[in-house]
C-alpha positions as CSV (number, residue, x, y, z in Angstrom):
1,M,-16.4,-11.5,-11.6
2,K,-16.8,-13.1,-8.2
3,L,-14.1,-13.8,-5.6
4,E,-14.6,-17.5,-5.9
5,D,-13.8,-17.4,-9.6
6,V,-10.3,-16.0,-9.0
7,I,-7.3,-18.4,-9.7
8,K,-4.4,-17.7,-7.4
9,T,-0.7,-18.7,-7.5
10,N,2.2,-18.7,-5.2
11,V,4.8,-16.1,-6.1
12,G,7.7,-16.1,-3.6
13,G,5.4,-17.1,-0.8
14,L,2.7,-14.6,-1.6
15,I,-0.6,-16.1,-2.8
16,T,-1.3,-13.8,-5.7
17,A,-4.4,-13.4,-7.8
18,C,-4.1,-14.2,-11.5
19,I,-6.3,-11.4,-12.7
20,S,-6.1,-8.5,-15.3
21,R,-6.7,-4.8,-14.6
22,K,-10.2,-5.2,-15.9
23,Q,-10.9,-8.2,-13.8
24,L,-9.7,-6.4,-10.7
25,V,-12.2,-3.6,-11.4
26,D,-14.9,-6.1,-12.1
27,L,-14.3,-7.7,-8.7
28,M,-14.6,-4.3,-6.9
29,V,-17.7,-3.2,-8.8
30,C,-19.4,-6.6,-8.4
31,R,-18.8,-6.5,-4.6
32,V,-20.2,-2.9,-4.4
33,K,-23.3,-3.8,-6.4
34,D,-23.9,-7.1,-4.4
35,T,-23.8,-5.2,-1.0
36,R,-25.8,-2.1,-1.8
37,E,-29.0,-3.5,-0.2
38,A,-27.2,-5.3,2.7
39,E,-27.5,-4.0,6.2
40,E,-24.1,-5.4,7.2
41,V,-21.1,-5.7,4.9
42,T,-18.0,-7.9,5.0
43,P,-15.3,-5.9,3.2
44,L,-13.4,-7.3,0.2
45,V,-9.8,-6.6,1.2
46,I,-7.3,-5.9,-1.6
47,F,-3.6,-5.6,-1.1
48,S,-0.8,-5.3,-3.7
49,A,2.4,-7.2,-4.3
50,N,5.7,-6.3,-6.0
51,G,9.3,-7.4,-5.7
52,H,9.8,-5.3,-2.5
53,S,6.8,-7.0,-1.0
54,I,8.2,-10.5,-1.7
55,S,11.5,-9.5,-0.1
56,I,10.0,-8.1,3.1
57,A,7.4,-10.9,3.4
58,N,10.3,-13.4,3.4
59,S,12.4,-11.3,5.8
60,D,9.4,-10.6,8.2
61,P,7.0,-13.5,8.5
62,E,4.4,-11.3,10.1
63,M,4.4,-9.1,7.1
64,G,4.0,-12.1,4.9
65,R,1.1,-13.3,7.0
66,M,-0.6,-9.9,6.7
67,L,-0.3,-9.7,3.0
68,N,-1.7,-13.2,2.6
69,E,-4.7,-12.3,4.7
70,A,-6.0,-10.2,1.9
71,D,-8.9,-11.6,-0.1
72,I,-7.1,-10.4,-3.2
73,L,-3.4,-9.8,-3.5
74,H,-2.8,-8.4,-7.0
75,A,0.4,-7.9,-9.0
76,D,1.3,-4.2,-8.5
77,G,4.8,-4.9,-9.9
78,Q,5.7,-6.2,-13.4
79,S,8.3,-8.4,-11.7
80,V,5.5,-10.4,-10.0
81,V,3.9,-11.0,-13.4
82,S,7.3,-12.2,-14.8
83,F,8.0,-14.4,-11.8
84,S,4.6,-16.1,-12.2
85,R,5.4,-17.0,-15.7
86,W,8.8,-18.5,-14.9
87,F,8.3,-19.9,-11.4
88,S,4.7,-20.7,-10.6
89,D,1.9,-23.0,-11.7
90,N,-0.4,-20.2,-13.0
91,E,0.5,-17.1,-14.9
92,I,-0.7,-13.7,-13.9
93,P,-2.0,-12.1,-17.2
94,E,-0.8,-8.5,-16.6
95,R,0.4,-6.0,-14.0
96,S,-2.4,-4.2,-12.2
97,A,-0.6,-1.2,-10.6
98,T,-2.6,0.6,-8.0
99,T,-1.6,3.9,-9.6
100,D,-3.6,2.7,-12.7
101,S,-6.4,1.1,-10.7
102,I,-7.6,4.3,-9.2
103,H,-8.2,5.6,-12.8
104,D,-9.3,2.2,-14.1
105,V,-12.3,2.0,-11.8
106,P,-14.1,5.1,-13.3
107,L,-12.8,4.4,-16.8
108,M,-13.8,0.7,-17.0
109,C,-17.1,1.0,-15.2
110,A,-19.9,3.5,-16.0
111,E,-21.4,3.0,-12.6
112,T,-21.1,5.9,-10.2
113,I,-19.3,4.7,-7.1
114,K,-18.7,6.4,-3.8
115,H,-15.1,6.6,-2.6
116,F,-13.3,7.6,0.6
117,L,-9.6,8.6,0.3
118,L,-7.5,7.9,3.4
119,G,-3.8,8.9,3.6
120,A,-1.1,11.4,2.6
121,N,-1.1,14.9,4.0
122,Q,-4.1,17.3,4.0
123,A,-3.0,19.3,1.0
124,T,-2.3,16.2,-1.1
125,I,-5.5,14.4,-0.3
126,E,-7.6,17.5,-1.0
127,K,-5.8,18.0,-4.4
128,C,-6.3,14.3,-5.2
129,D,-10.0,14.6,-4.4
130,K,-10.4,17.6,-6.7
131,I,-8.5,16.0,-9.6
132,L,-10.4,12.7,-9.5
133,S,-13.8,14.4,-9.0
134,D,-13.2,16.9,-11.8
135,K,-11.9,14.3,-14.2
136,Y,-14.4,11.5,-13.6
137,P,-18.1,12.4,-13.0
138,N,-18.7,8.8,-11.8
139,F,-15.8,8.9,-9.2
140,N,-17.8,10.3,-6.3
141,V,-15.5,11.2,-3.4
142,V,-17.7,11.3,-0.2
143,G,-14.9,11.8,2.3
144,T,-11.2,12.3,2.8
145,Q,-8.8,11.9,5.8
146,H,-5.1,12.6,6.0
147,G,-2.8,9.9,7.1
148,Y,-1.2,11.6,10.1
149,F,-3.1,10.0,13.0
150,S,-2.3,7.7,15.9
151,E,-3.8,4.3,16.6
152,A,-5.8,5.8,19.4
153,E,-7.7,7.9,16.9
154,E,-8.6,5.0,14.7
155,D,-12.1,4.4,16.1
156,Q,-13.0,8.0,15.4
157,I,-11.7,7.7,11.8
158,V,-13.6,4.4,11.3
159,S,-16.8,6.1,12.4
160,K,-16.1,9.0,9.9
161,I,-15.6,6.5,7.1
162,N,-18.7,4.5,7.9
163,A,-20.8,7.7,8.2
164,S,-19.7,8.8,4.7
165,G,-21.5,5.9,3.1
166,C,-18.5,5.1,0.9
167,E,-18.4,2.0,-1.2
168,V,-14.6,1.9,-1.9
169,L,-12.1,2.9,0.8
170,W,-8.6,3.7,-0.6
171,V,-5.9,3.4,2.2
172,G,-2.6,5.1,1.3
173,L,-0.5,4.9,4.4
174,G,2.5,3.0,3.1
175,K,3.6,-0.6,4.1
176,P,3.1,-1.9,6.7
177,K,0.9,0.8,8.3
178,E,-1.9,0.6,5.7
179,Q,-2.1,-3.2,6.1
180,L,-2.1,-2.9,9.9
181,F,-4.8,-0.3,9.8
182,I,-7.0,-2.4,7.5
183,L,-6.6,-5.7,9.3
184,R,-7.2,-4.0,12.7
185,N,-10.3,-2.3,11.6
186,K,-11.9,-4.4,8.8
187,S,-14.5,-5.9,11.1
188,K,-15.6,-2.4,12.1
189,L,-15.7,-0.9,8.6
190,N,-19.1,-1.2,6.9
191,V,-17.4,-0.8,3.4
192,P,-17.8,-3.2,0.5
193,V,-14.2,-2.8,-0.8
194,I,-11.0,-1.7,1.0
195,I,-7.9,-1.4,-1.1
196,S,-4.4,-0.5,0.0
197,C,-2.8,2.1,-2.4
198,G,0.6,3.3,-1.0
199,G,1.7,6.6,-2.6
200,C,-1.1,6.5,-5.2
201,Y,-2.4,9.9,-4.3
202,N,0.9,11.6,-4.9
203,F,1.0,10.1,-8.4
204,V,-2.5,11.5,-9.1
205,T,-1.4,15.0,-8.0
206,G,1.8,14.8,-9.9
207,E,4.0,15.0,-6.8
208,Y,5.5,11.7,-7.8
209,K,6.2,11.1,-11.5
210,R,5.4,7.8,-13.3
211,A,8.2,6.4,-15.4
212,P,8.1,6.9,-19.2
213,E,6.0,4.3,-21.0
214,I,9.1,2.5,-22.3
215,F,10.2,1.8,-18.7
216,Q,6.7,0.6,-17.8
217,K,6.5,-1.6,-21.0
218,F,9.7,-3.5,-20.1
219,G,8.9,-3.8,-16.4
220,V,11.6,-1.5,-15.1
221,E,9.6,1.3,-13.7
222,W,11.5,0.6,-10.4
223,L,14.7,1.6,-12.2
224,H,13.3,5.0,-13.2
225,R,12.2,5.6,-9.6
226,A,15.6,4.5,-8.2
227,L,17.4,6.9,-10.6
228,T,15.1,9.8,-9.9
229,E,15.0,9.3,-6.1
230,P,18.4,7.6,-5.4
231,R,18.8,8.6,-1.8
232,K,15.3,7.3,-1.0
233,L,15.1,4.2,-3.2
234,L,18.3,3.1,-4.8
235,W,19.6,1.1,-1.9
236,R,16.2,-0.4,-1.4
237,Y,16.1,-1.8,-4.9
238,I,19.7,-2.9,-5.0
239,T,19.1,-5.0,-1.9
240,T,15.5,-6.2,-2.3
241,N,15.4,-7.1,-6.0
242,P,18.1,-9.9,-5.8
243,H,16.5,-11.1,-2.6
244,A,13.1,-11.2,-4.2
245,I,14.5,-13.4,-7.0
246,Y,16.1,-15.7,-4.5
247,C,12.8,-16.0,-2.6
248,V,10.8,-16.8,-5.7
249,I,13.3,-19.6,-6.7
250,K,13.3,-20.9,-3.1
251,H,9.5,-21.1,-2.9
252,R,9.3,-22.8,-6.3
253,Y,11.9,-25.5,-5.8
254,F,13.0,-25.8,-2.1
255,V,9.9,-25.1,0.1
């Protein structure tokens, strides 16, 4: 699948790709293959959207601008899929959670691809590297870097990433730090695919727990997270979920 083949739709002000999990993988793999012989590479930038993203994008126009700068903004949250069915011109076929995507790439593509993992703390990123490398022979981790660095150190980190020869760069620094890092440095990164991935590494290592399948099936994984981490997440979901619904309706009928 090529970037120009992707249909997009406006969900709460975020221009979101109408793609499946498999199509997201196909986009990534296609870009990797197409650039293997190229001397210079323009990265395919992939960000994710959920209800929280819609809320903060409408509260902070700069965040909305950054998210819409991505080549692909995919539906990380089931709410975005549902909103597209009810309040947009084109439906998103399914949720493509980044926590699934990091497994989907080696599972849905036999090609061996070189990855660089950026983010989390040193222990987590090393553990994530080992788990993915052991589990998937075609998931070749060629470099890692913890996420505790300053903006002044970014040039050094960019050089490290480029020297690794990676083909997919996963950036798990949390919003908005990961988007800021990617947009500041994409012109200097000689990497075919750059994908933001939030707390993805912590889910791989088991430090964060995915919701039971029944929660995922009905699109309320956020509820499980809020109940298991109430101090950290409950207030966020109580405030941002209604706001996201309001923003989706506003952009559909009043903007």
